[in-house]
C-alpha positions in Angstrom: -21.7 13.5 -6.2 -18.3 14.4 -7.4 -15.8 11.6 -8.1 -12.5 11.1 -9.8 -13.0 8.8 -12.8 -10.3 7.0 -14.9 -12.3 7.0 -18.1 -9.8 5.3 -20.4 -6.1 4.5 -20.6 -4.2 7.7 -19.8 -7.3 9.8 -19.0 -8.5 10.8 -15.5 -11.1 13.4 -14.9 -13.3 14.6 -12.1 -17.0 14.2 -12.9 -20.5 14.2 -11.5 -21.7 10.6 -10.9 -24.7 9.0 -9.2 -24.6 8.7 -5.4 -24.0 5.1 -4.3 -26.6 2.9 -2.7 -25.7 0.2 -0.2 -26.6 -3.4 -0.4 -28.1 -5.2 2.6 -24.7 -5.8 4.2 -23.0 -2.6 3.0 -22.5 0.9 4.2 -22.1 4.3 2.6 -19.0 6.1 3.7 -18.5 9.9 3.4 -14.9 9.9 2.4 -12.6 12.1 4.6 -9.4 11.3 2.7 -8.2 9.0 0.0 -4.6 8.2 -0.7 -2.9 7.9 -4.1 -0.9 4.7 -4.8 1.2 3.1 -7.5 -1.8 0.9 -8.2 -3.7 3.9 -9.4 -1.0 4.6 -11.9 -1.2 1.0 -13.1 -5.0 1.4 -13.6 -4.4 4.6 -15.5 -2.0 2.6 -17.7 -4.7 0.0 -18.4 -3.4 -2.6 -16.0 -5.2 -4.3 -13.0 -8.8 -3.0 -13.7 -10.6 -5.4 -16.0 -12.9 -2.6 -17.4 -12.8 1.1 -17.6 -14.2 3.6 -16.6 -13.7 3.1 -12.8 -13.6 5.4 -9.8 -10.2 4.7 -8.2 -9.1 5.0 -4.6 -8.5 1.9 -2.4 -6.8 3.8 0.5 -9.6 5.7 2.3 -11.3 6.4 5.5 -14.4 8.4 6.4 -17.7 8.5 8.3 -20.6 6.1 7.9 -23.6 8.0 6.6 -25.8 5.2 5.3 -26.6 1.6 6.3 -27.8 -1.4 4.4 -30.9 -3.1 5.7 -28.9 -6.0 7.4 -26.1 -3.9 9.0 -26.3 -4.0 12.8 -22.6 -3.7 13.9 -22.1 -0.2 12.6 -24.0 3.0 13.1 -24.4 6.3 11.3 -21.6 8.5 12.6 -19.0 5.8 13.1 -15.6 6.8 11.7 -13.9 3.9 9.9 -11.0 2.9 7.8 -11.9 0.6 4.9 -10.2 -2.6 3.8 -10.7 -2.6 0.0 -10.3 -6.3 -0.4 -13.2 -8.2 -2.0 -13.0 -12.0 -1.9 -15.3 -14.7 -3.1 -14.6 -17.0 0.0 -15.5 -20.0 -2.2 -12.5 -20.7 -4.4 -9.6 -23.1 -3.4 -7.3 -20.2 -2.4 -10.0 -18.5 -0.2 -10.8 -21.9 1.5 -7.1 -22.4 2.2 -6.8 -19.0 3.8 -5.0 -17.3 0.9 -7.7 -14.9 0.1 -5.4 -12.4 -1.6 -4.9 -15.1 -4.2 -8.7 -15.3 -4.8 -9.6 -16.6 -8.2 -12.3 -13.9 -8.3 -10.1 -11.3 -6.7 -11.6 -7.8 -6.7 -11.0 -4.6 -4.7 -12.8 -1.3 -4.0 -11.2 1.3 -6.1 -9.6 -1.2 -8.5 -12.4 -3.3 -9.9 -15.4 -1.5 -8.3 -16.0 2.2 -7.4 -13.6 3.5 -4.9 -12.9 6.2 -2.4 -11.7 9.0 -4.7 -15.1 10.4 -4.4 -17.4 12.2 -1.9 -19.0 8.9 -1.0 -18.1 5.2 -1.4 -19.8 1.9 -0.7 -18.1 -0.8 1.4 -19.1 -4.1 3.0 -19.7 -3.6 6.7 -17.2 -6.4 7.4 -14.5 -4.4 5.7 -14.9 -1.4 8.0 -12.7 -1.0 11.1 -13.8 1.6 13.6 -11.3 4.3 14.5 -10.5 5.3 18.1 -11.3 8.9 19.2 -7.7 10.1 19.1 -7.1 9.2 15.4 -8.0 11.9 12.8 -10.2 10.4 10.1 -8.2 12.0 7.3 -5.0 10.4 8.6 -6.5 6.9 8.7 -6.2 6.7 4.9 -2.7 5.4 5.8 -4.1 2.2 7.4 -4.6 0.4 4.1 -1.0 0.9 2.8 0.2 0.0 6.3 -1.8 -3.2 6.2 0.1 -4.1 3.0 3.4 -3.5 4.8 2.3 -5.7 7.7 1.5 -8.5 5.2 5.0 -8.1 3.8 6.5 -8.7 7.2 4.2 -11.7 7.7 5.8 -13.2 4.6 9.3 -12.3 5.7 8.9 -13.9 9.2 11.9 -11.7 9.9 14.1 -12.9 12.8 15.6 -10.7 15.5 18.9 -9.1 14.7 18.5 -9.2 10.9 20.3 -6.7 8.7 17.8 -5.1 6.4 18.2 -3.2 3.1 15.2 -1.4 1.6 15.1 -0.1 -2.0 12.9 3.0 -2.1 11.9 5.6 0.5 8.5 6.5 -0.8 5.5 5.8 1.4 5.8 2.0 1.3 9.6 1.9 1.7 9.3 4.2 4.7 6.6 2.0 6.2 8.8 -1.0 5.8 11.5 0.9 7.5 9.3 1.7 10.5 8.2 -1.9 10.8 11.8 -3.2 10.4 12.7 -1.1 13.5 9.7 -2.6 15.3 10.6 -6.2 14.4 14.0 -6.1 16.0 16.3 -5.4 13.0 19.9 -5.0 13.9 20.3 -2.4 11.1 18.1 -0.9 8.4 19.7 0.7 5.4 17.8 2.5 2.6 18.7 3.1 -1.0 16.9 5.7 -3.2 18.0 8.0 -6.0 15.4 10.6 -4.9 17.4 12.8 -2.5 14.3 14.4 -0.9 12.7 11.1 -0.1 16.0 9.7 1.2 16.2 12.7 3.6 12.8 11.6 5.1 14.3 8.1 5.7 17.1 9.7 7.5 14.7 11.8 9.6 12.9 8.6 10.6 16.2 7.0 11.6 18.2 4.7 9.4 21.5 2.9 9.9 22.7 4.0 6.5 21.3 5.7 3.4 22.7 6.2 -0.1 21.8 6.6 -3.7 23.7 3.3 -4.4 24.2 0.3 -2.2 27.9 0.3 -3.1 28.2 3.3 -0.8 27.0 1.2 2.2 29.3 -0.8 4.3 28.1 -4.4 4.2 30.3 -6.5 2.0 28.6 -9.8 3.0 25.2 -8.5 2.0 22.0 -8.2 3.9 19.8 -10.8 5.6 16.7 -9.2 4.2 16.4 -7.2 1.0 13.1 -5.5 0.2 12.3 -3.9 -3.1 9.6 -1.2 -2.5 10.0 0.4 -6.0 8.9 -2.0 -8.6 11.8 -0.7 -10.7 13.7 -3.2 -12.7 17.2 -1.7 -12.0 16.5 -1.6 -8.3 15.2 -5.2 -8.3 18.2 -6.5 -10.2 20.6 -4.7 -7.9 18.8 -5.9 -4.8 18.9 -9.5 -5.9 22.7 -9.3 -5.9 22.8 -7.8 -2.4 21.2 -10.7 -0.5 23.5 -12.4 2.0 23.9 -16.2 2.2 20.7 -17.8 3.6 19.0 -14.4 3.1 15.7 -13.4 1.7 14.6 -11.1 -1.1 11.1 -9.7 -0.9 9.4 -8.3 -4.0 7.1 -5.8 -2.3 6.9 -3.0 -4.9 4.5 -3.3 -7.7 6.3 -3.7 -11.0 4.8 -3.2 -14.5 3.6 -6.4 -16.1 6.5 -6.3 -18.6 9.3 -5.8 -16.1 12.0 -8.5 -16.3 15.1 -9.2 -14.4 17.6 -12.1 -14.4 18.5 -14.5 -11.6 21.5 -16.7 -10.9 20.0 -20.2 -10.2 23.3 -21.7 -9.0 23.7 -18.9 -6.4 20.2 -19.3 -5.2 20.8 -23.0 -4.7 24.3 -22.8 -3.3 23.6 -19.9 -0.9 20.1 -21.0 0.0 18.6 -17.7 -1.0 14.8 -17.2 -0.8 13.0 -15.0 -3.3 9.4 -14.3 -2.3 6.6 -11.8 -2.9 3.9 -10.0 -0.9 0.6 -9.2 -2.5 -1.8 -6.6 -1.0 -3.6 -7.4 2.2 -4.1 -10.7 4.0 -5.4 -10.9 7.6 -3.5 -7.7 8.3 -5.9 -4.8 8.1 -7.1 -4.8 11.7 -3.6 -5.3 13.0 -2.4 -2.4 10.9 -5.3 -0.3 12.3 -4.2 -1.2 15.9 -0.5 -0.4 15.1 -1.6 2.9 13.6 -3.6 3.8 16.6 -0.6 2.9 18.7 1.5 5.5 16.9 3.7 3.3 14.7 3.6 6.1 12.0 3.6 9.8 12.3 1.0 11.0 9.7 2.6 14.5 9.5 5.8 12.8 8.2 4.1 10.3 5.9 1.5 12.6 4.3 3.2 15.4 2.3 0.2 16.7 0.4 -3.5 17.1 1.1 -5.3 18.3 -2.1 -8.9 18.8 -3.0 -10.7 16.1 -5.1 -11.0 18.6 -8.0 -7.2 18.3 -8.4 -7.1 14.5 -8.6 -5.6 14.4 -12.2 -2.9 16.8 -11.2 -2.2 14.9 -8.0 -1.7 11.7 -10.1 0.8 13.6 -12.3 2.6 14.8 -9.1 2.7 11.3 -7.7 4.0 9.9 -11.0 6.8 12.4 -11.0 8.1 11.3 -7.6 7.4 14.6 -5.8 6.3 14.3 -2.2 5.5 11.3 -0.1 1.9 10.1 0.4 -0.6 12.4 -1.4 -4.2 12.3 -0.2 -7.2 13.8 -1.8 -9.8 15.4 0.5 -13.3 15.3 -1.0 
């Protein structure tokens, strides 16, 4: 089969690789679409994946075409979205329900072969069936949405909160849509990318700007979300949190990214700084929200490109052009 392969740091190619074979409790999925994510860029930079080469792609959906010998709950022909999370279920964190902190954490498309290929293997337990009205290609959005749902689990956002989001890429826009669903009094978005900011306006924001100084909230925001991973955005956002407010580090920063904090202010104003890592008990809820229309795929997916153009798609994603880019094997 054809697959994208990150062969070494900075080098991604499309190559012929062996077809996957399922284990007893696994299935083979014919991939309909696979989304590109900032994590893929980190892998390309030599972060996250313990060994290269690896087939990337942790945001994917497709049709089941092969069954392991012990799989009974799925059938050939089922259309599924795939949760890429691979946990040991044995370590202290897994036993305490914090599986995303697993000491042996792994993920399809990060540490094992992923969905940027014609076929991918996944545990049967990680596959969520899609309802008839959902296009299989669009369901590649379920995985990033499940990360956003996890972010709001961490926030435990109260009704009537004023929310500020840094970044109007795919993840920032998903956080915007969920903020509206969770009863925010206002949602403002900051982004230096004018095209992406226009999409935020299209979805409906209270305010939008290239700099938070242009927004009218002198007392700060109850909830500030960084969806960029950019040091300058994070540093600015930390200073925008209102008294008794919360800052969520949602965007994936480079390992070397550093910002400064004001410990006295955190103490004196009871500010919470927290993070949200990947997926945790949120994938099936995200699939249900997606089926219910929480996102418009035609707004979120800006580019659908053939698998043969995966390296070029990575370059486009890195340049900040477009929104969600999906490859279609």
